[in-house]
C-alpha positions as CSV (number, residue, x, y, z in Angstrom):
1,X,0.2,0.0,0.1
2,X,1.4,3.5,-0.8
3,X,0.0,6.6,1.0
4,X,-0.4,9.5,-0.8
5,X,-0.6,8.4,-4.1
6,X,-2.9,9.4,-7.1
7,X,-4.4,6.9,-9.1
8,X,-4.7,7.7,-12.6
9,X,-7.9,5.9,-14.2
10,X,-6.6,6.6,-18.1
11,X,-5.7,3.3,-19.2
12,X,-3.2,4.6,-21.1
13,X,-1.0,5.4,-18.2
14,X,1.3,2.8,-17.5
15,X,3.7,4.2,-14.9
16,X,3.8,5.8,-11.3
17,X,6.7,7.5,-9.9
18,X,7.6,6.5,-6.1
19,X,10.2,8.6,-4.5
20,X,13.3,6.4,-2.3
21,X,13.2,9.1,0.1
22,X,9.7,8.4,1.5
23,X,9.6,5.2,1.8
24,X,12.8,4.8,3.1
25,X,11.7,7.1,6.1
26,X,8.8,4.5,6.7
27,X,11.7,2.1,7.1
28,X,11.9,0.5,3.8
29,X,15.0,-0.9,2.7
30,X,15.9,-0.2,-0.8
31,X,18.6,-2.1,-2.6
32,X,18.4,-0.6,-6.2
33,X,21.6,-2.1,-7.6
34,X,20.6,-4.6,-10.3
35,X,21.5,-7.9,-10.0
36,X,23.7,-7.5,-13.1
37,X,25.9,-5.4,-11.1
38,X,28.2,-6.1,-8.4
39,X,28.8,-3.6,-5.4
40,X,32.4,-2.7,-4.6
41,X,32.8,-5.5,-2.0
42,X,31.8,-7.9,-5.4
43,X,28.2,-8.8,-4.0
44,X,25.4,-8.8,-6.5
45,X,22.9,-6.7,-6.1
46,X,19.9,-7.7,-5.0
47,X,17.0,-5.9,-6.4
48,X,14.5,-5.6,-4.1
49,X,12.7,-3.7,-1.4
50,X,12.9,-5.3,2.6
51,X,10.0,-4.0,4.7
52,X,8.0,-5.8,7.6
53,X,10.3,-8.8,7.3
54,X,9.2,-9.8,3.3
55,X,11.2,-9.2,0.4
56,X,9.5,-7.5,-2.9
57,X,11.9,-8.3,-6.0
58,X,11.7,-5.0,-8.1
59,X,12.3,-5.4,-12.1
60,X,14.8,-3.4,-14.2
61,X,14.4,-2.7,-17.9
62,X,17.6,-0.9,-18.2
63,X,17.2,2.3,-17.2
64,X,14.9,2.3,-13.9
65,X,13.3,0.0,-11.3
66,X,9.6,-0.8,-11.1
67,X,7.4,-3.1,-9.6
68,X,4.2,-4.6,-12.3
69,X,0.5,-3.6,-10.3
70,X,-2.9,-3.9,-11.2
71,X,-6.0,-2.8,-9.2
72,X,-6.5,-5.8,-6.3
73,X,-10.0,-7.5,-6.1
74,X,-11.8,-8.0,-2.9
75,X,-10.5,-11.8,-3.0
76,X,-6.9,-10.5,-3.2
77,X,-7.7,-8.0,-0.3
78,X,-8.8,-10.8,1.9
79,X,-6.3,-13.4,1.1
80,X,-2.9,-11.0,0.8
81,X,-1.1,-9.4,3.8
82,X,-1.5,-5.4,3.1
83,X,2.5,-4.3,3.4
84,X,3.0,-0.4,3.6
85,X,5.5,1.4,1.5
86,X,4.6,4.7,3.1
87,X,3.5,6.3,5.8
88,X,0.2,7.4,6.3
89,X,1.4,11.0,7.5
90,X,1.7,14.3,4.9
91,X,5.2,13.5,3.7
92,X,7.3,16.8,4.7
93,X,10.8,15.5,3.7
94,X,12.6,18.6,4.8
95,X,11.1,18.4,8.7
96,X,11.1,14.5,8.6
97,X,15.2,14.7,7.9
98,X,15.5,17.2,10.2
99,X,13.8,15.0,13.0
100,X,16.7,12.3,12.3
101,X,19.1,14.5,13.2
102,X,19.0,14.6,16.8
103,X,21.2,17.4,18.2
104,X,24.0,15.8,20.7
105,X,24.1,17.2,24.2
106,X,27.0,18.8,25.7
107,X,28.8,18.1,28.4
108,X,27.5,21.0,30.6
109,X,24.0,20.0,30.2
110,X,24.2,17.5,32.7
111,X,23.4,18.3,36.2
112,X,25.1,17.6,39.4
113,X,22.2,15.2,40.1
114,X,22.6,13.4,37.3
115,X,26.7,13.3,37.2
116,X,26.7,11.6,40.5
117,X,23.9,9.1,39.4
118,X,25.7,8.6,36.4
119,X,29.4,8.0,38.8
120,X,27.3,5.3,41.2
121,X,26.2,3.5,38.2
122,X,30.0,3.1,36.3
123,X,31.5,2.2,39.8
124,X,31.5,5.6,41.9
125,X,34.5,6.7,39.7
126,X,35.1,10.7,40.1
127,X,32.6,13.1,38.5
128,X,35.5,14.4,35.8
129,X,35.8,10.9,34.7
130,X,32.3,10.6,34.4
131,X,32.2,13.6,32.1
132,X,34.8,12.1,30.0
133,X,33.1,9.3,29.8
134,X,29.8,10.7,28.9
135,X,31.5,12.7,26.1
136,X,33.3,9.9,24.3
137,X,30.5,7.5,24.6
138,X,26.8,8.9,24.2
139,X,28.0,11.9,21.8
140,X,28.5,9.7,18.9
141,X,25.1,8.4,18.9
142,X,23.8,10.6,16.4
143,X,20.0,9.1,16.5
144,X,18.2,6.2,18.6
145,X,15.5,4.2,16.6
146,X,12.9,5.0,19.4
147,X,13.1,8.7,19.3
148,X,13.6,9.3,15.6
149,X,11.1,6.6,14.4
150,X,8.0,8.6,12.5
151,X,5.0,5.9,12.7
152,X,5.9,3.1,15.1
153,X,5.6,-0.6,13.9
154,X,2.1,-1.6,13.9
155,X,2.6,-5.1,15.7
156,X,3.0,-7.0,19.5
157,X,6.0,-8.9,19.7
158,X,7.0,-10.7,22.7
159,X,9.9,-10.1,24.8
160,X,10.9,-14.1,24.8
161,X,9.9,-15.6,21.7
162,X,10.6,-18.9,23.3
163,X,8.0,-18.4,25.9
164,X,5.4,-18.4,23.5
165,X,5.8,-21.0,20.6
166,X,3.9,-21.2,17.6
167,X,0.4,-23.4,18.3
168,X,-1.6,-26.2,16.8
169,X,-4.7,-27.6,16.6
170,X,-3.8,-30.9,15.2
171,X,-1.8,-33.6,17.9
172,X,0.8,-35.7,16.3
173,X,1.4,-39.4,16.6
174,X,5.3,-39.8,17.8
175,X,7.6,-42.9,18.0
176,X,11.5,-43.5,17.3
177,X,12.7,-45.8,14.2
178,X,16.2,-47.5,14.1
179,X,18.3,-48.1,11.3
180,X,20.3,-50.7,10.5
181,X,23.6,-48.5,10.0
182,X,24.8,-45.4,11.3
183,X,25.3,-42.7,9.1
184,X,28.3,-40.8,8.2
185,X,27.1,-37.9,10.5
186,X,26.6,-40.3,13.3
187,X,22.7,-40.9,13.2
188,X,21.7,-44.2,14.4
189,X,17.5,-43.2,14.4
190,X,14.6,-41.0,13.9
191,X,12.0,-40.0,15.4
192,X,9.0,-39.3,13.4
193,X,5.6,-37.2,14.0
194,X,2.6,-37.4,12.4
195,X,0.0,-35.7,12.0
196,X,-3.3,-37.7,13.0
197,X,-5.7,-35.1,11.0
198,X,-3.8,-34.3,8.0
199,X,-1.1,-36.7,8.0
200,X,1.6,-34.3,8.0
201,X,5.3,-35.9,8.4
202,X,8.2,-34.0,10.3
203,X,11.3,-36.2,11.0
204,X,14.0,-35.2,13.2
205,X,17.3,-37.6,13.2
206,X,18.7,-38.2,16.0
207,X,22.2,-40.1,17.2
208,X,20.4,-41.9,19.8
209,X,16.7,-42.7,21.6
210,X,17.9,-40.5,24.5
211,X,17.8,-37.5,22.2
212,X,13.7,-37.7,21.8
213,X,13.5,-34.7,23.9
214,X,15.2,-32.7,21.2
215,X,13.1,-33.9,18.8
216,X,10.3,-32.5,20.7
217,X,11.8,-28.7,20.4
218,X,12.5,-29.0,17.0
219,X,8.9,-29.8,15.7
220,X,7.8,-26.8,18.3
221,X,10.9,-24.6,17.2
222,X,10.1,-25.9,12.9
223,X,6.7,-26.3,13.3
224,X,4.2,-25.3,15.8
225,X,3.4,-26.9,19.7
226,X,1.4,-29.6,19.0
227,X,-2.1,-29.8,21.0
228,X,-1.1,-33.1,22.5
229,X,1.2,-36.1,21.4
230,X,0.4,-39.5,21.2
231,X,3.2,-42.2,21.6
232,X,4.2,-45.6,23.8
233,X,5.6,-45.4,27.3
234,X,9.1,-46.0,25.9
235,X,11.4,-44.0,28.8
236,X,12.7,-41.5,26.5
237,X,9.0,-40.4,25.3
238,X,7.2,-40.6,28.8
239,X,10.5,-39.6,31.3
240,X,12.8,-38.0,29.4
241,X,13.4,-34.3,29.8
């Protein structure tokens, strides 16, 4: 989705320009180096847009980069996610660029209470050393993302993702299968998980049956946390980690 865009219904109109700075000010990363070229480090150009964890490839005709677009249908609006390429706020390039240039604090702007507080945090060092420390560290930080972001990200992210894994409604049947020969990487068996409803199968290679708990963590990390696990009463299945 491009905010503040003009839509021309004329069928003879084939192009619409997007200012790269307007997209970049909305935290959109633009790599406008064509894949037929290399940068100074020898890396091939990515030729894409990156935003909200998604990569959108760009087309290149030798003179410009572009995207093929069409008017979306109601079905497409319901089926596909909406990705913003520009901010919904009015675009004032000069004021927005000025907001990114955060003024640095001078040493004489710190009060005695702040110097004392920082001195205690830094291990009861003398005041003049505290001032030099502040002048040699945070003064080099030109911008802080939390202070310069024009529009905050519209999503909630957990602080500890490992404590909130994805979940699924189906349960899985699981058992350990052994092989007659050991692989070159030392695997002797595998833990197989089969979805009770869709028959989706997930296999995790193991060096021994004692790694069954690790296989369970793998399917939770790679697929989702099953609603239940149906297995036999083997020790590694019920009394493992």
